[in-house]
Structures are given as structure tokens and as C-alpha cells.
C-alpha positions in Angstrom: 86.4 65.0 99.8 85.8 67.4 96.9 88.5 70.0 96.4 85.8 72.8 96.5 84.9 71.9 100.0 88.5 71.8 101.1 89.2 75.1 99.4 86.3 76.9 101.1 87.4 75.5 104.5 90.9 76.6 104.1 90.0 80.1 102.7 87.4 80.8 105.5 90.0 79.6 108.1 92.7 81.9 106.6 90.1 84.7 106.4 89.2 84.2 110.1 92.9 84.3 111.1 93.4 87.5 109.1 90.3 89.1 110.7 91.5 88.2 114.1 94.7 90.2 113.2 92.9 93.2 111.9 92.9 92.4 108.2 89.5 92.8 106.8 90.6 92.6 103.1 89.7 88.9 102.4 86.1 88.4 101.2 84.0 85.4 102.0 84.7 82.4 99.7 81.5 83.0 97.7 82.7 86.6 96.9 86.4 85.8 96.5 87.8 86.8 93.0 88.8 84.1 90.7 92.6 84.7 91.3 92.1 84.2 95.1 90.3 81.0 94.6 92.9 79.7 92.1 95.6 80.5 94.7 93.8 78.4 97.2 93.4 75.5 94.8 97.1 75.6 94.1 97.9 75.6 97.8 95.9 72.5 98.3 97.7 70.7 95.5 101.1 71.8 96.9 100.0 70.6 100.4 98.9 67.3 98.9 102.3 66.9 97.4 103.7 66.8 100.8 104.9 70.4 101.2 105.8 71.6 104.7 104.4 75.0 105.8 107.7 76.6 104.8 107.5 74.8 101.3 103.8 76.0 101.0 104.8 79.6 101.8 107.6 79.6 99.2 105.3 78.1 96.6 102.8 80.8 97.4 105.5 83.5 97.0 106.5 81.9 93.7 102.9 81.9 92.5 102.3 85.5 93.5 105.5 86.7 91.8 104.6 84.8 88.6 101.2 86.7 88.6 103.1 90.1 88.9 103.0 90.5 92.7 106.0 92.0 94.6 106.9 92.8 98.2 105.3 96.0 99.7 104.9 97.2 103.2 101.1 97.2 102.8 98.8 94.6 101.1 97.3 96.3 98.1 95.4 94.1 95.5 95.4 96.8 92.8 99.1 97.5 93.1 99.8 93.8 93.6 102.0 94.3 96.7 102.1 92.1 99.8 104.2 92.3 103.0 104.3 88.5 103.2 106.4 88.1 100.0 109.5 87.4 102.1 111.3 84.2 103.0 109.4 82.0 105.5 111.9 82.6 108.3 111.3 86.4 108.1 107.6 86.0 108.5 106.1 87.1 111.8 104.7 84.1 113.8 101.2 85.3 113.3 101.7 84.8 109.5 103.4 81.5 109.7 100.4 80.2 111.6 98.3 80.4 108.5 100.4 78.0 106.7 100.3 75.4 109.4 96.4 75.8 109.7 96.0 75.5 105.9 98.1 72.3 105.8 96.2 70.9 108.8 92.9 71.4 107.2 93.9 69.8 103.9 95.3 66.7 105.6 92.3 66.4 107.9 89.7 66.8 105.2 91.7 64.6 102.8 91.5 61.8 105.3 87.9 62.3 106.1 85.6 59.4 105.3 
């Protein structure tokens, strides 16, 4: 399956989980900024490389930090702060779910005919 299709599915699932948790900050895939789309593509490649949810999260953190993001109590795109820039074990369950769902979508769509 094309990576664009997988990326959209992963992004929209993540967006739905965030919305269910009261986070309305993630736009639909079609309106997502380039940096957000790039992050999704990177996550797909990491998952395809066999990463566990914990490894996916650590790779996401490394990518965010490489692009100037840092830990902050609130997610703020302009200030590049994010509360999930912590070790995987310190993430609330609700946040760890996103890594499991992301990986499951990639594996399912990669194996689709």
C-alpha cells in the first residue's frame, strides 16, 4: 500500500484519539503542515524497521528534539513545547495508546493485499 494512504490513516487515528482526550490541536491530514506530515512518514519508516511502541516514542522524541522542540507542560506549536517529550515509561496510558495504534495500523496496511 502507498505510504501516503498509510500516513493519512495513522494521522487520522492519532487525531481521533487526541480529540477523544480533549486535544483539538491536530488538523485533518489535508490541512496538516509539512512538518507534521514529515513526522508521520518518519514514524511509518521507524515502525517498518521493527520498532516497538517504546522505540517509536523514543524515535519521535529524538526527531522532535532535532527540530528544536523541548518538554513543556502544554503543547505549543509556536514555542515548540510538548508534554510528551518524556521517556515512554513516564507517559500516561492514554498517550502510550497512540504508539500502539500507530504501529498496528502500519502493520495491518503493509500486509493488506
